[in-house]
One Martini backbone bead per residue (centre of mass of N, CA, C, O) as a GRO file, in nm:
protein
  400
    1MET     BB    1  -6.466   5.991  -6.294
    2THR     BB    2  -6.751   5.911  -6.172
    3THR     BB    3  -6.949   5.868  -5.907
    4SER     BB    4  -7.069   5.591  -5.999
    5GLU     BB    5  -6.786   5.457  -6.066
    6LYS     BB    6  -6.673   5.479  -5.781
    7SER     BB    7  -6.897   5.310  -5.628
    8SER     BB    8  -6.846   5.041  -5.820
    9ILE     BB    9  -6.580   4.920  -5.707
   10LEU     BB   10  -6.771   4.852  -5.447
   11PRO     BB   11  -6.989   4.643  -5.382
   12PRO     BB   12  -7.236   4.589  -5.192
   13LEU     BB   13  -7.332   4.463  -4.892
   14ALA     BB   14  -7.593   4.318  -4.713
   15SER     BB   15  -7.416   4.339  -4.424
   16ASP     BB   16  -7.358   4.655  -4.492
   17PHE     BB   17  -7.604   4.857  -4.394
   18TYR     BB   18  -7.414   5.138  -4.326
   19MET     BB   19  -7.175   5.166  -4.529
   20ILE     BB   20  -6.871   5.154  -4.428
   21SER     BB   21  -6.699   5.114  -4.694
   22ASP     BB   22  -6.737   5.415  -4.790
   23LEU     BB   23  -6.484   5.526  -4.611
   24LEU     BB   24  -6.316   5.453  -4.831
   25SER     BB   25  -6.115   5.480  -5.068
   26ASP     BB   26  -6.080   5.404  -5.391
   27ASP     BB   27  -5.814   5.244  -5.361
   28GLU     BB   28  -5.919   5.065  -5.118
   29LYS     BB   29  -6.161   4.940  -5.280
   30ALA     BB   30  -5.985   4.797  -5.485
   31VAL     BB   31  -5.845   4.615  -5.284
   32VAL     BB   32  -6.112   4.474  -5.169
   33GLN     BB   33  -6.211   4.370  -5.442
   34LYS     BB   34  -5.982   4.166  -5.481
   35VAL     BB   35  -6.026   4.007  -5.228
   36ARG     BB   36  -6.327   3.921  -5.290
   37ALA     BB   37  -6.270   3.774  -5.560
   38PHE     BB   38  -6.082   3.567  -5.435
   39MET     BB   39  -6.271   3.448  -5.219
   40GLU     BB   40  -6.527   3.389  -5.404
   41GLY     BB   41  -6.361   3.242  -5.656
   42LYS     BB   42  -6.139   3.049  -5.503
   43VAL     BB   43  -6.232   2.968  -5.203
   44ALA     BB   44  -6.534   2.896  -5.171
   45PRO     BB   45  -6.540   2.634  -5.361
   46VAL     BB   46  -6.293   2.468  -5.159
   47ILE     BB   47  -6.300   2.503  -4.841
   48ASN     BB   48  -6.463   2.258  -4.735
   49LYS     BB   49  -6.262   2.048  -4.807
   50PHE     BB   50  -6.031   2.143  -4.625
   51TRP     BB   51  -6.186   2.137  -4.361
   52ALA     BB   52  -6.242   1.830  -4.362
   53GLU     BB   53  -5.925   1.765  -4.399
   54ASP     BB   54  -5.734   1.934  -4.236
   55SER     BB   55  -5.626   2.153  -4.464
   56PHE     BB   56  -5.414   2.341  -4.663
   57PRO     BB   57  -5.421   2.578  -4.942
   58PHE     BB   58  -5.140   2.602  -5.113
   59GLU     BB   59  -5.245   2.659  -5.409
   60LEU     BB   60  -5.346   2.966  -5.332
   61LEU     BB   61  -5.084   3.138  -5.259
   62PRO     BB   62  -5.005   3.269  -5.542
   63GLU     BB   63  -5.272   3.443  -5.546
   64PHE     BB   64  -5.244   3.581  -5.268
   65LYS     BB   65  -4.975   3.731  -5.319
   66LYS     BB   66  -5.111   3.926  -5.549
   67LEU     BB   67  -5.262   4.120  -5.340
   68ASN     BB   68  -5.072   4.281  -5.147
   69ILE     BB   69  -5.147   4.264  -4.803
   70GLN     BB   70  -4.891   4.260  -4.656
   71GLY     BB   71  -4.881   4.502  -4.420
   72VAL     BB   72  -5.126   4.644  -4.341
   73GLY     BB   73  -5.035   4.960  -4.176
   74TYR     BB   74  -4.745   4.957  -4.291
   75GLU     BB   75  -4.454   5.149  -4.323
   76GLY     BB   76  -4.262   5.017  -4.537
   77TYR     BB   77  -4.070   4.736  -4.605
   78GLY     BB   78  -4.284   4.635  -4.835
   79CYS     BB   79  -4.542   4.724  -4.738
   80ALA     BB   80  -4.882   4.799  -4.788
   81GLY     BB   81  -5.020   4.975  -4.607
   82GLY     BB   82  -5.241   5.198  -4.484
   83SER     BB   83  -5.521   5.170  -4.311
   84THR     BB   84  -5.698   5.038  -4.051
   85LEU     BB   85  -5.968   5.008  -4.206
   86LEU     BB   86  -5.853   4.835  -4.419
   87ASP     BB   87  -5.746   4.607  -4.248
   88GLY     BB   88  -6.030   4.534  -4.129
   89ILE     BB   89  -6.180   4.479  -4.407
   90ILE     BB   90  -6.007   4.255  -4.497
   91ALA     BB   91  -6.058   4.066  -4.263
   92MET     BB   92  -6.364   4.054  -4.305
   93GLU     BB   93  -6.359   3.944  -4.607
   94ILE     BB   94  -6.212   3.683  -4.535
   95ALA     BB   95  -6.415   3.579  -4.305
   96ARG     BB   96  -6.686   3.568  -4.478
   97ILE     BB   97  -6.565   3.297  -4.609
   98ASP     BB   98  -6.293   3.244  -4.397
   99PRO     BB   99  -6.153   3.224  -4.078
  100SER     BB  100  -5.900   3.075  -4.148
  101MET     BB  101  -5.771   3.263  -4.351
  102ALA     BB  102  -5.770   3.507  -4.155
  103THR     BB  103  -5.582   3.382  -3.951
  104PHE     BB  104  -5.338   3.335  -4.126
  105TYR     BB  105  -5.311   3.636  -4.197
  106GLY     BB  106  -5.295   3.745  -3.903
  107VAL     BB  107  -5.052   3.607  -3.800
  108HIS     BB  108  -4.851   3.706  -4.002
  109SER     BB  109  -4.921   4.022  -4.045
  110GLY     BB  110  -4.977   4.081  -3.740
  111LEU     BB  111  -4.799   3.919  -3.535
  112ALA     BB  112  -4.526   3.874  -3.686
  113MET     BB  113  -4.482   4.148  -3.833
  114GLY     BB  114  -4.567   4.327  -3.593
  115SER     BB  115  -4.331   4.257  -3.405
  116ILE     BB  116  -4.110   4.362  -3.592
  117TYR     BB  117  -4.227   4.657  -3.627
  118LEU     BB  118  -4.239   4.725  -3.315
  119GLY     BB  119  -3.950   4.558  -3.201
  120GLY     BB  120  -3.753   4.622  -3.411
  121SER     BB  121  -3.494   4.700  -3.576
  122GLU     BB  122  -3.395   4.835  -3.855
  123GLU     BB  123  -3.244   4.583  -3.950
  124GLN     BB  124  -3.469   4.376  -3.908
  125LYS     BB  125  -3.682   4.496  -4.092
  126LYS     BB  126  -3.508   4.492  -4.357
  127LYS     BB  127  -3.471   4.174  -4.347
  128TRP     BB  128  -3.783   4.064  -4.293
  129LEU     BB  129  -4.028   4.213  -4.409
  130PRO     BB  130  -4.013   4.189  -4.726
  131PRO     BB  131  -4.041   3.879  -4.745
  132MET     BB  132  -4.310   3.874  -4.590
  133ALA     BB  133  -4.470   4.061  -4.788
  134ARG     BB  134  -4.410   3.838  -5.029
  135LEU     BB  135  -4.442   3.540  -4.904
  136GLU     BB  136  -4.147   3.395  -4.861
  137LYS     BB  137  -4.218   3.445  -4.561
  138VAL     BB  138  -4.359   3.268  -4.290
  139GLY     BB  139  -4.540   3.329  -3.990
  140CYS     BB  140  -4.544   3.324  -3.627
  141PHE     BB  141  -4.687   3.306  -3.274
  142GLY     BB  142  -4.514   3.244  -2.960
  143LEU     BB  143  -4.700   3.229  -2.648
  144THR     BB  144  -4.860   3.001  -2.590
  145GLU     BB  145  -4.901   2.735  -2.352
  146PRO     BB  146  -4.988   2.442  -2.216
  147LEU     BB  147  -5.013   2.603  -1.910
  148VAL     BB  148  -5.039   2.893  -2.065
  149GLY     BB  149  -5.253   3.168  -2.122
  150SER     BB  150  -5.380   3.416  -1.963
  151GLY     BB  151  -5.079   3.417  -1.793
  152THR     BB  152  -4.837   3.533  -1.976
  153GLY     BB  153  -4.748   3.799  -1.834
  154GLY     BB  154  -4.632   3.612  -1.549
  155GLY     BB  155  -4.612   3.275  -1.661
  156LEU     BB  156  -4.373   3.199  -1.822
  157THR     BB  157  -4.177   2.895  -1.906
  158THR     BB  158  -4.016   3.002  -2.120
  159THR     BB  159  -3.660   3.024  -2.175
  160ALA     BB  160  -3.392   3.267  -2.156
  161LYS     BB  161  -3.030   3.232  -2.218
  162ARG     BB  162  -2.739   3.400  -2.194
  163GLU     BB  163  -2.449   3.335  -2.428
  164GLY     BB  164  -2.328   3.589  -2.509
  165ASP     BB  165  -2.442   3.596  -2.862
  166THR     BB  166  -2.638   3.387  -2.718
  167TRP     BB  167  -2.953   3.218  -2.708
  168VAL     BB  168  -3.130   2.995  -2.481
  169LEU     BB  169  -3.406   2.783  -2.567
  170ASN     BB  170  -3.682   2.672  -2.343
  171GLY     BB  171  -3.982   2.492  -2.435
  172GLN     BB  172  -4.339   2.559  -2.490
  173LYS     BB  173  -4.575   2.574  -2.755
  174ARG     BB  174  -4.940   2.646  -2.814
  175TRP     BB  175  -5.154   2.708  -3.077
  176ILE     BB  176  -4.968   2.751  -3.338
  177GLY     BB  177  -5.015   2.918  -3.607
  178ASN     BB  178  -4.838   2.784  -3.896
  179SER     BB  179  -4.598   2.610  -3.752
  180PRO     BB  180  -4.579   2.335  -3.928
  181TRP     BB  181  -4.474   2.534  -4.210
  182CYS     BB  182  -4.322   2.765  -4.151
  183ASP     BB  183  -4.026   2.997  -4.112
  184ILE     BB  184  -4.125   3.191  -3.865
  185SER     BB  185  -4.071   3.260  -3.518
  186ILE     BB  186  -4.229   3.428  -3.250
  187ILE     BB  187  -4.059   3.411  -2.938
  188TRP     BB  188  -4.173   3.407  -2.600
  189ALA     BB  189  -3.948   3.476  -2.325
  190ARG     BB  190  -3.789   3.425  -2.015
  191ASP     BB  191  -3.550   3.596  -1.865
  192VAL     BB  192  -3.342   3.468  -1.615
  193ALA     BB  193  -3.197   3.744  -1.524
  194ASP     BB  194  -3.483   3.954  -1.514
  195ASN     BB  195  -3.781   3.815  -1.577
  196GLN     BB  196  -3.832   3.905  -1.868
  197VAL     BB  197  -3.996   3.955  -2.158
  198LYS     BB  198  -3.884   3.819  -2.480
  199GLY     BB  199  -3.810   3.850  -2.829
  200PHE     BB  200  -3.780   3.598  -3.103
  201ILE     BB  201  -3.620   3.503  -3.406
  202VAL     BB  202  -3.710   3.193  -3.555
  203GLU     BB  203  -3.567   2.945  -3.757
  204ASN     BB  204  -3.721   2.657  -3.796
  205LYS     BB  205  -3.542   2.491  -4.039
  206SER     BB  206  -3.232   2.572  -3.877
  207THR     BB  207  -3.301   2.503  -3.573
  208PRO     BB  208  -3.176   2.337  -3.340
  209GLY     BB  209  -3.441   2.193  -3.122
  210PHE     BB  210  -3.669   2.250  -3.332
  211SER     BB  211  -4.016   2.154  -3.290
  212VAL     BB  212  -4.324   2.026  -3.465
  213GLU     BB  213  -4.668   1.943  -3.367
  214LYS     BB  214  -4.951   1.864  -3.491
  215MET     BB  215  -5.279   1.940  -3.432
  216GLN     BB  216  -5.556   1.738  -3.358
  217HIS     BB  217  -5.909   1.739  -3.367
  218LYS     BB  218  -6.046   1.978  -3.459
  219ILE     BB  219  -6.353   2.200  -3.471
  220ALA     BB  220  -6.182   2.459  -3.551
  221LEU     BB  221  -6.003   2.600  -3.776
  222ARG     BB  222  -5.900   2.353  -3.985
  223VAL     BB  223  -5.710   2.503  -4.189
  224VAL     BB  224  -5.550   2.571  -3.966
  225GLN     BB  225  -5.212   2.511  -3.859
  226ASN     BB  226  -5.150   2.368  -3.558
  227GLY     BB  227  -4.900   2.382  -3.291
  228GLN     BB  228  -4.639   2.216  -3.105
  229ILE     BB  229  -4.366   2.367  -2.950
  230THR     BB  230  -4.025   2.247  -2.923
  231MET     BB  231  -3.751   2.352  -2.702
  232LYS     BB  232  -3.403   2.235  -2.716
  233ASP     BB  233  -3.152   2.429  -2.696
  234CYS     BB  234  -3.201   2.689  -2.856
  235ARG     BB  235  -2.996   2.875  -3.080
  236VAL     BB  236  -2.996   3.234  -3.061
  237PRO     BB  237  -2.911   3.520  -3.181
  238GLU     BB  238  -2.891   3.844  -3.084
  239GLU     BB  239  -2.990   3.952  -3.369
  240ASN     BB  240  -3.291   3.790  -3.304
  241ARG     BB  241  -3.359   4.001  -3.106
  242LEU     BB  242  -3.583   4.211  -3.010
  243GLN     BB  243  -3.453   4.522  -2.952
  244ALA     BB  244  -3.723   4.701  -2.844
  245ASP     BB  245  -3.754   4.478  -2.632
  246SER     BB  246  -3.816   4.416  -2.251
  247SER     BB  247  -4.129   4.335  -2.213
  248PHE     BB  248  -4.463   4.263  -2.204
  249ARG     BB  249  -4.549   4.542  -2.294
  250ASP     BB  250  -4.457   4.476  -2.595
  251THR     BB  251  -4.647   4.242  -2.639
  252ALA     BB  252  -4.910   4.408  -2.588
  253ARG     BB  253  -4.898   4.583  -2.839
  254VAL     BB  254  -4.960   4.364  -3.037
  255LEU     BB  255  -5.231   4.270  -2.910
  256ARG     BB  256  -5.391   4.538  -2.939
  257LEU     BB  257  -5.406   4.512  -3.246
  258THR     BB  258  -5.503   4.203  -3.291
  259ARG     BB  259  -5.767   4.225  -3.128
  260GLN     BB  260  -5.914   4.401  -3.326
  261TYR     BB  261  -5.883   4.191  -3.559
  262VAL     BB  262  -6.080   3.982  -3.429
  263ALA     BB  263  -6.327   4.163  -3.438
  264TRP     BB  264  -6.338   4.168  -3.741
  265GLU     BB  265  -6.358   3.861  -3.777
  266ALA     BB  266  -6.627   3.841  -3.635
  267VAL     BB  267  -6.782   4.011  -3.842
  268GLY     BB  268  -6.728   3.818  -4.081
  269CYS     BB  269  -6.855   3.563  -3.962
  270SER     BB  270  -7.135   3.682  -3.935
  271MET     BB  271  -7.171   3.758  -4.241
  272GLY     BB  272  -7.154   3.470  -4.356
  273ALA     BB  273  -7.391   3.355  -4.211
  274TYR     BB  274  -7.606   3.563  -4.293
  275GLU     BB  275  -7.579   3.535  -4.612
  276ASN     BB  276  -7.651   3.236  -4.618
  277ALA     BB  277  -7.938   3.268  -4.482
  278LEU     BB  278  -8.059   3.472  -4.677
  279ALA     BB  279  -8.037   3.285  -4.934
  280TYR     BB  280  -8.213   3.059  -4.806
  281ALA     BB  281  -8.476   3.230  -4.743
  282LYS     BB  282  -8.526   3.287  -5.062
  283THR     BB  283  -8.537   2.966  -5.160
  284ARG     BB  284  -8.672   2.824  -4.927
  285GLU     BB  285  -8.954   2.616  -4.911
  286GLN     BB  286  -9.282   2.655  -4.741
  287PHE     BB  287  -9.605   2.629  -4.807
  288GLY     BB  288  -9.538   2.773  -5.101
  289LYS     BB  289  -9.301   2.953  -4.974
  290PRO     BB  290  -9.066   3.144  -4.869
  291ILE     BB  291  -8.925   3.172  -4.555
  292GLY     BB  292  -8.871   3.491  -4.580
  293SER     BB  293  -9.201   3.549  -4.548
  294PHE     BB  294  -9.165   3.502  -4.247
  295GLN     BB  295  -9.164   3.648  -3.940
  296LEU     BB  296  -8.947   3.479  -3.782
  297ILE     BB  297  -8.731   3.504  -3.994
  298GLN     BB  298  -8.709   3.815  -4.015
  299ASP     BB  299  -8.626   3.836  -3.719
  300LEU     BB  300  -8.362   3.686  -3.727
  301LEU     BB  301  -8.232   3.871  -3.947
  302SER     BB  302  -8.255   4.134  -3.784
  303ARG     BB  303  -8.074   4.050  -3.551
  304MET     BB  304  -7.824   3.988  -3.706
  305LEU     BB  305  -7.787   4.261  -3.829
  306GLY     BB  306  -7.763   4.423  -3.560
  307ASN     BB  307  -7.505   4.294  -3.475
  308ILE     BB  308  -7.327   4.364  -3.714
  309THR     BB  309  -7.369   4.674  -3.703
  310ALA     BB  310  -7.270   4.728  -3.423
  311SER     BB  311  -6.981   4.598  -3.457
  312LEU     BB  312  -6.890   4.760  -3.710
  313SER     BB  313  -6.904   5.036  -3.570
  314MET     BB  314  -6.702   4.977  -3.347
  315VAL     BB  315  -6.445   4.898  -3.529
  316SER     BB  316  -6.445   5.174  -3.694
  317ARG     BB  317  -6.370   5.346  -3.446
  318LEU     BB  318  -6.113   5.197  -3.374
  319ALA     BB  319  -5.954   5.279  -3.623
  320VAL     BB  320  -5.945   5.571  -3.568
  321LEU     BB  321  -5.796   5.560  -3.294
  322GLN     BB  322  -5.543   5.431  -3.409
  323ASP     BB  323  -5.468   5.661  -3.616
  324GLN     BB  324  -5.469   5.874  -3.358
  325GLY     BB  325  -5.325   5.739  -3.105
  326LYS     BB  326  -5.587   5.627  -2.889
  327LEU     BB  327  -5.537   5.335  -2.845
  328THR     BB  328  -5.637   5.085  -2.616
  329ASP     BB  329  -5.677   4.811  -2.441
  330GLN     BB  330  -5.980   4.862  -2.366
  331HIS     BB  331  -6.080   4.902  -2.647
  332ALA     BB  332  -6.005   4.630  -2.768
  333SER     BB  333  -6.143   4.449  -2.553
  334LEU     BB  334  -6.435   4.531  -2.592
  335ALA     BB  335  -6.457   4.443  -2.885
  336LYS     BB  336  -6.381   4.154  -2.861
  337ALA     BB  337  -6.600   4.076  -2.669
  338PHE     BB  338  -6.857   4.177  -2.804
  339CYS     BB  339  -6.819   4.067  -3.106
  340THR     BB  340  -6.809   3.754  -3.016
  341VAL     BB  341  -7.078   3.731  -2.876
  342ARG     BB  342  -7.246   3.825  -3.130
  343MET     BB  343  -7.136   3.601  -3.318
  344ARG     BB  344  -7.249   3.359  -3.163
  345GLU     BB  345  -7.538   3.438  -3.193
  346THR     BB  346  -7.552   3.467  -3.509
  347VAL     BB  347  -7.466   3.175  -3.587
  348GLY     BB  348  -7.700   3.045  -3.441
  349TRP     BB  349  -7.930   3.164  -3.591
  350ALA     BB  350  -7.847   3.053  -3.866
  351ARG     BB  351  -7.878   2.758  -3.794
  352GLU     BB  352  -8.171   2.785  -3.724
  353LEU     BB  353  -8.277   2.861  -4.004
  354PHE     BB  354  -8.189   2.575  -4.142
  355GLY     BB  355  -8.203   2.365  -3.955
  356GLY     BB  356  -8.084   2.060  -4.043
  357ASN     BB  357  -7.883   2.192  -4.258
  358GLY     BB  358  -7.696   2.341  -4.040
  359ILE     BB  359  -7.515   2.058  -4.006
  360LEU     BB  360  -7.408   2.101  -4.293
  361LEU     BB  361  -7.138   2.185  -4.477
  362ASP     BB  362  -7.270   2.254  -4.757
  363TYR     BB  363  -7.411   2.529  -4.605
  364ASN     BB  364  -7.152   2.659  -4.425
  365VAL     BB  365  -7.261   2.741  -4.144
  366ALA     BB  366  -7.124   2.523  -3.967
  367ARG     BB  367  -6.839   2.655  -4.002
  368PHE     BB  368  -6.901   2.912  -3.852
  369VAL     BB  369  -6.983   2.798  -3.587
  370ALA     BB  370  -6.717   2.655  -3.524
  371ASP     BB  371  -6.511   2.901  -3.573
  372ALA     BB  372  -6.626   3.083  -3.350
  373GLU     BB  373  -6.496   2.936  -3.105
  374ALA     BB  374  -6.209   3.036  -3.162
  375LEU     BB  375  -6.261   3.350  -3.159
  376TYR     BB  376  -6.380   3.365  -2.872
  377SER     BB  377  -6.078   3.266  -2.737
  378TYR     BB  378  -5.886   3.422  -2.878
  379GLU     BB  379  -5.711   3.698  -2.779
  380GLY     BB  380  -5.877   3.669  -2.533
  381THR     BB  381  -6.101   3.626  -2.330
  382ARG     BB  382  -6.390   3.757  -2.221
  383GLU     BB  383  -6.304   3.773  -1.922
  384MET     BB  384  -6.031   3.920  -1.957
  385ASN     BB  385  -6.138   4.163  -2.115
  386SER     BB  386  -6.339   4.254  -1.896
  387LEU     BB  387  -6.121   4.318  -1.682
  388ILE     BB  388  -5.979   4.536  -1.838
  389VAL     BB  389  -6.231   4.722  -1.851
  390GLY     BB  390  -6.290   4.726  -1.543
  391LYS     BB  391  -6.027   4.865  -1.457
  392ALA     BB  392  -6.069   5.128  -1.626
  393ILE     BB  393  -6.361   5.216  -1.493
  394THR     BB  394  -6.283   5.176  -1.175
  395GLY     BB  395  -5.952   5.129  -1.078
  396PHE     BB  396  -5.979   4.821  -1.036
  397SER     BB  397  -5.827   4.517  -0.973
  398ALA     BB  398  -5.942   4.159  -1.054
  399PHE     BB  399  -5.692   4.019  -1.058
  400VAL     BB  400  -5.505   3.745  -0.934
   0.00000   0.00000   0.00000
């Protein structure tokens, strides 16, 4: 294969101005190209319909399964494997077409599978990860509660009480993506015996006392099906407790990885808005010529591309730190906070470029504007992530 043939495996994106994707191996580029082809060819033509209907495109799952990207970054157990950079760029590629699909994928592959990969015993990994990697079992991640968001580290109200070889779970979880229809929930609960947070694998459809109510009337990530989980004396066997987890520090290990994933999603969301705006600027005419020829429009596009390039450079370095075993909470928190702020700015400029058409779903950018609000908030607010960084750089904790 010639050098030119290798580089053509993954055609360049207009929004990848510094050609970060070139850092991937040829095999990784081929994987990303499959993801891009699926998202552009299968998802893009129909996603506005599902977004408007507040419904999930289940008919796309058979083709999604064929991508074999569940568990990217995890070695063994039927997982896709690969580098953290590949994992991030896949998230970016999915989000640049639809942040909702990226969230569905991130919840399943990152949060649910990641919890088992990092906190499960060898037996648990062998039992659960292969069917999840094949998308035969889909998972969700139950941490946030109706009255507890940023304070989950020390304020979980969901309880777990051990009775012999069984744990009894009681409480509620809220904003849990995939939960109205998935098969497995990773539930985090406070052990009443030692007051420590522990993780449990709950089989949604066969556990008495476990129920989910779909959340309605969202204005962001409408394709993702979020639910409120209620557990009333749910009995879970000890073998379904994540055996390597013993406190919230173990929960935080998962969040550290997925927080950087959300930063990648933010880059993808920004890219999607920018690419739609750029295409519009080249074809929309005013005063007899494309608006892309006007100075103020070019200034907007340059600002958007600057935000994307800075953010993409940051998360690419984050991927290197992860693969070197050097990634810290503060590294992930800075990226999540910075990239989502820049995303909010970028999608706003894209909507501005479209004028009145920017509020119509038909032009796509309105969907990115709305979805950006959810990415800005979940996996730790800007304020909480800023305080994590602040503690790291000053040595003083400003948390209440």
